[in-house]
N, C-alpha and C positions, 0 to 999 in steps of 0.2 A: 504494500500500500504506500503510495506517494503522499507525503505530508508536506505542509508548507515548510517545515524545518529541513526536510531532505531536499526539497527543491532549492531552498536558500543555500544549503551547503554545496549542492551541485553547481549552482550559478556562481558562487564564490570561487569554487575550484576552477571553473572554466575561465573566469575573469583573471585569476592569478596566473594560469597557464598562458593566457593571451599576453598579459603584461610581461611575463618572463621571456616570451618570444620577442617582444618589442625591445626589452632590455638587451637581449643577445644581439639584435640588429644594431642597436645603438652602440654596443661595444665594437662592432665591425666598422661603423661609421667613424668612430673615434680613432681606431687604428689606421683607417685610410685617410685621416685628416679631412674628412668631408663634413663632420658635424660633431658637436659635443652636447650631449643631452644627459640629464640626470633625472632620477625618480624623485618626485616631491613627497616627502614624508607627511603623513597625516598629523595635523596639529594636535598637541596634547594641551588640555586646559586644566589649570590648577583649580582644585575644588575646595581648598581649605588651607589652614595655616601650615607653615613649614616646621620641621623639627629636625632633630639629629638622631641618627641611629647609633648603635654601639661602636661602630668603627669611625664615627665622626663625619659621616656623609649626610648631606641635607636630604630629607625625605619630605614628601607631601602627597596628599591624595590627589589623584588626577583622573581624567577620562579623555578618551579620544574625541575630537570634534565630530559632531553629527554628520557634517558634510565636508569632505576634504576639497582642496583645490584641484587643479588639473593634475594628471598623473606624471607628466614629464615636462621639463622646461630646458631650454638651451639655446644654442646658436648654430646656424649652418655656416659653412665656409663662405666668406664674403661679409659676414657680420649680421645677417638677418636673424632676429629673435624668433624662437619657436615655442609654442605651447601646444602640447598634445594631450588629448584625453582618450583613454582606451575604454571601449564599451563592448559588450556582447549582447546578442539578441537571438532568441530561438523561436519567436512567435512570427505570425504572418505580417504584423505591422511592427515597426520600430517606433516607439513612443519617445522620440528624441527630446521633446521639450521637457517631459517629466524626467527622463534619464539625466539630462544636463542641468536641471533646475531652471528651466526657462521661465520667463515672467508670465503670470496669468492675471486675470482681472482681480485687482485688489491685492495682489501678492507680488513683491519685487523678485527680481531674478536671484537665483542662488549663486554661490561662489564659483562653481565651475563655469556657468554661463557668463557671469561677469568677467571672469579671468579671460576666457576665450574672446569675448567681445572686446575687452580692453586691448589685448594683443593685436587683434584684427584691426581695430580703429587706429592703432599706432603704426601700422604697416608691417607687422610681423606675420609669421605663418601661424594661424590658429586652425588646428586640424583635429578631427575626430577619427580615430582608427577603430573601425567597427568589425568585429568578427560576428557575422550573421550566419549562424548555422553552418559554419565551415567555409563560407566565402568571406574573404577579407576585403574591406573597403576603406578608402581614404576620402573623407568628406571635408571640404573646406567649411569652416564655421560660417562664413558669410552666406553660404547657400542656406544653412539652417536658420540663420537670422531672418533672411528674406521670407522663407516659408512661415516662420513664426509670426512675423509682422503681417502676413497675409491671412493669419488665422489658423494655419495648420499646426498640429501638434504631433502628428505621426505620419509615416510614409510606408509604402510597401517597397519591396526590393525592386520592383519594376519602375516605380516612381523615382527611386534613388539612382538607379543605374545610369541614366544620361547625365546626372549632375555630380557623379562621384567617380573615383578611379578604382577599378578592380585591381587588387594587389596580388602579388605572389608572396604569401606569408605576411611578414611585417615590413616589407621593403617599400616604404612610403616615399623615400627620396629618389627622384629620377636621376639617372646618371648624368 
């Protein structure tokens, strides 16, 4: 029997595997002097007063931020900034606005959406790398923003295909 918990663990495992594949590709880009990208850690939020443990180290109660920023940041050769978000999808529609924290009526955009939008507005590369049921896509954030401004919150793979680049694995940077 499939439960919400097992679906969540499976989704988290797929997401981690996808991010590991992207990490390996970024190692290749770094070695080839084509780009330098690093994974952005999830922010920890201090939840109470600090103290000292028996070894003299500072301790404090903390929790991970509910919504992290983009997954990777860096620069490509030539100096252009890059922000990448890795996503997975296994359904018929990709609910991109919800997945990225897009703005809705009465609700401001989330940190992922805001980060991608800021990098895009400043002339950097703002990309979403999407593993959609085994097909890998690179979507420029500007496409998603235009769709969101037009009232769209999700797309099918058929709708996405003409506006995105089909990848071989995680190879998003063209030669």
